[in-house]
N, C-alpha and C positions, 0 to 999 in steps of 0.2 A: 504394494497393493493399496488401492484407494481405501480410505477410511469410510466405514459404513455411516450413512447419514439418514435423517428422516426423509420421507418422500418430498419431492420438490415439484414445482410446476413443470409441465412437459416442455421439452425443448422446442416444440413447435410454437410455443408462446413467446419465444425469444424474438425480439424485433430485428429487422434487417439492419445492415450497416447504415443505410441512408436514414432510417428512422432513428437509429441511435445518435447519429450526428446532428439530427434536427432538433435536439433538445434546446429549449429556451432557458435563459438564466433563471427565470422565475420557476419554471417547472422542475428543473434539476434541483434547485435549492429547496423547494418545498418537499420533494420526495426524500432528499437526503436528510433533512432535519427531522422527518418523521420516522426515520429508520435508525435503530441502534444496531450497527453492523457488528457481527462477530468475527472480526478479522483474525483474532488469535484463537479461534475455536478449532483446534486441531491437536492431535497427539503428536504431530510432526515427527520429531526424532527421538523423543526422550521418554515417553511413558504411555499409559493407557489412554484411550480416547475419553473425552469428557462425557458427562451425562448427556443423553440424547436431547433432553429438553433445553440444554444450553445452546443448541445449534440454531441460530437464526437462518431463515431461508434467503431467497434472492432479494436482499434488502435494497440493492441498488438497481435492479432491473426495472426499467421504466415501463409503466403500464398505461399512462395517459396517452390519448391519441395526439399525434403531432403532425405538422406539415412536412411531408417528405422533401419539399423543395426549400426548406428554411436554411439549410446549409449544403453547399455544394462546392466542388472545385478545390477540396483540401489538398495540399501538396502531399505527395507520398515521400516518406523518409528515404534518404539515400540508402541504397542496398548495402547491408553490412555483410562482412565476411562471416560465414558460418563458424560457430565455435564448437569445441569438442562437446559431445553429449555427456552430461554428467548423470550419475545415478543417485545423487543426493544433493540437496542445496547447501549453500554456505551457512554455517551456524556460528562461526567465530571470525573475528576481524582478521586474524592472521592467516586464515585459510584463503582469504581473498587478497589480503595485503600483507605478504610476508615481511616486507620491510617497514611496516608501521611501527611506531614506538612500542616498546614492550608494555607500557602502561596504558595503551590505547583502548578505548571503548567506542562503540558507534551507537548513536541515538537514531532510531528509525521511526518515522511518523507516517501513519497510514490513513487512507480512506478519504483524504481531502482532494482538492482544497475546499475549505468551508469559508463562506464570506464572514461568518461570525468568529470562528476560532482560529483559522489560519493566520490572520493578521496579528492576533494576540500571541500566537506561538512564535511568529517571526520576530516580534518585538522582544519577547523573552530571550530568544536565542541571541539577538543582537546585544542585549544587556549583558549577557555572560560570555560573549564572544565565542559562541559554540556553533559549529557547522553540523548539519544533520543530513539525513537521507530521507526524502519524502517519497513514499510510494503512493502515487496518485491514481485515482480512478478516472478513466477517460471522459465519462459523461460529466464529471465535476470539472475536469480541466477545460472541457469545451465551454461550459457555462461560466467559468471564472478565469478567463485567459489572463487577466491582469494579475491574478495571484500566482499563476504559473510563472509569469515573467518576473515577478518579485522574488519568488523562491530561487529562481536561477540567478537573478541579479545579486542576491545576497550571498551567493557562493555555495548554496546547498546542492546536493545531488538530487535529480529527479529520476525516479524509477517507475517502471511500468507495472501497474497493479490491475490490469484488465480494463475493459471498457465499462462494464456495469457491475463488477464484483459479484458474479454469480456463484452460488454455493449449492452443492459441492462441485467445485470447478472440474475436478478430474472425471466426473461422471458425464461431462458433455462429450459430444462427438469430436473427432479430430478436427473436422471442419469448423465447428463452433469454437473450439479452443483456439485455433489459429485466427479466426475472425476477431475474437475478443482481444487477442494480443496485437494484431496488426492495426485494428481500429484505434486502440489506445495509443499506439505508437504515432499514428497519423495526427491525432488531435493534440498530443503533447507537443509535437514539432510545430504544428499550426499555431499553437498558443505562444510559441516563442522560446521553448526550452530546447537544449540539445537532444538529439535522439537518444533515448535511454539505452544504456548498456547493461542494466540490471532489471530483473523481473522478480516480483514477489507474487506468489499465488494466493488468492483469497483463502483465508483460513489455514495457510501453510499446507494446502492440499495438493500433493504431487503425484504424478504417475509417469510411466515411461513416455506416454504421448506428450505430456506437458514438457518434460525435459527435452524431448526431441524438437518440439516446436520452438522452445526458447533458444536452443542452440542454433536452429535454422536461421534465426534472425539476429544472431551474433550477441546474444545476451547471456548473462550468468544468473542462475537462480539463487536468490538469497532468502534466508529464513531468519531465525532469532534464537536466543537461548535464555533471555530474561523477559518474562511475560507477566506483567502485573494484572492482566485481564481488565485493563482500564475501560475497554469498550462496554463492559458490564456495569460500570459505575459502582464498584465495591466500596467506595469511600476513600477520601484522601489519605487517611492513615495507612490503609492497606496498600494503595498504589505506592506511597512513599516508602514503606518498609520493603516491598519487593524490589524497587529500583535501587534502593540504598545497599542492597546485597550484591550489587554488581562487582565483578572482578575484572582485572585486565584481560582484554581479549573478548569480552562479552559484547553481543549485539542486543540492544534494548529495544523493546517494542512499545510504542505508544500510538495514540490516535489523535488527529485533529479534525476528522470528518466522521459522518455516519450517525451523528446524534449529539447529545449534550456532552461536551468535552471540558466543562468547567472544572471537574475534579482532576482531570489530567493536568491542566494548566496549574491549578493550585498546588498539586504535588510537585511538579517540576520547579516551581518557584523555590522550593526547599532543596530538592534533589540536585539540581544542576550545580549550584555553588558548593553544595556539600561534597559531591563527588570530585569536583575540581580540588577542593581543600584536602581530600584524601590522596591527592596525587595522580588521579586519573586524567588522561587527556582525551578529548573528543576528536574523532576523525570521521570524514565521510567515506562511504563505501564506494 
């Protein structure tokens, strides 16, 4: 069952694919920096839903008028073989990668790429020789293609996180859910990354329609089980404490887009070497 959420803008306000793909770099960056996206705002698998006032709305859905001819002729990703339809997402590393080391954890980084914070995140990951999984928003990928290419070139996995990060995602129509997924897939490939085989729903918000659409395009739905709620900027000590509690097999959730991610970066400067010192190894999903 989809998680109840506060009222959202009507679906009729969602822009068409051509309008979504027409974002300019400046427009996308300014909207993204103004939004503090609640990617982790979901009960997903483990507990009660968070307080309603903690749920941001369509923080990435573009509202500014754009030139519908600004982007055209994007290549369509190669058709993928459909995957089995799952009834729940992946929460643990070994659910997806049964042969991963027993001490493996996965760092996932959502809502970018950000021209401010993604380069800093990539530099930090290089410093500690860590590979991560970036769940990218299509509108941001279209605006910052160079960063998508750099993420892929550094050996990180690029996952599909919808075109505009609408919430609650499961409340959209089947056609809107499919359009969000397909449009993001197209711009990620156009930006220079391999076609994603992983999908993360905004807010960890799943439904049978979402699972069926993800499977139709040959992707696996992924979630997380360590959530420091860094999108809400709770402070570096809080983020650090939550991430340091990671155990083998955990999937960690962090963010490099959707707002000020300086707290996340400061926490990871401590967390990444400390978790490696504890004997954990980082893998991509």
